[in-house]
N, C-alpha and C positions, 0 to 999 in steps of 0.2 A: 135593894129591892128585889135580887138573883138570887140572898144566902134570905134572906128570910121568906122566902117562898117556898125555899129549903127547908129552915127552922119550921113551918107550918106545915109540913107535908112528915114534921119527923115528929111531934107531938101528938101528931094523930090523933090534934082535934076534929080532922074533915077528912068527910067520906071520897068525897069529889069534887073536880073543875067548882065546878057552881058553890058551892062551900065555902073555896080557898081561894074564889075572887069574892062571896062574901065577907070573910074574914079581911082579908084582906084594905081589902074597901075598891077593884079593880074594876076593868068590866071582867065576862068571860068570853069575853077574845084575845084580854091580852093572859086575865090565864095559862089559856092554849096557846099563845105563843107563848111563855115561858116553859111551857111543859117543854116546849118540839123542840127551842133553847137548850133545854137542863140534859134534854132526853138526849140530844145528837150531842152532847158534848163528854155525856156519857156518867153524870146526874142524878136521875134520875130512870127505873125503867113502870111503861108500864103496864097489871097487870092484864092479860090475856090480849096484848096486842097485836100476836102472834097465832090466835087463835077466830076460826071461823065459828062456834058452838060455844058450850059450857063444858071445858075439860071436869074431865073427874082426878087427877092431881100432873098437872104440871110438875115434872122432875122440880122447879128449881125456881116456881111461886110459891108465894109465902101469904097468895090464898088459900090454893091449896086448894078441897073439894068445892070449896065454896065460891066459886068464879066465874061469875059474873058479865060476858065483852061487852051486853047496849052500854050500859055503862062504862064513862075511863079511870080507873083508877091506879092511880102512880103511887110510888115506893120510892124509898135512898136506896140508890146501889153503892155500894163501899165507897167508893167517891166520892157518893154526896155526901158520908155520914163523913168520910174524915175534912168535907173541906167544911162543917159547921161542928167543924168538935174543937 
């Protein structure tokens, strides 16, 4: 199920954990737990996780100038990409 979660994020058809939960037919709470577990293991990283306000361009963030910290968004790390390739 964790690999399915990573594939869902990689496919880019979802924009938030709510959409991940709907796509995978799991609860929002389960999606959040999975995201936190995968992030803790280094497979995912949250957009704006350390931001206190929208940023104009975090140096290593793929969202760049469109960062919105009010909604949680996740992306695959290199380790996450390797796990599902």
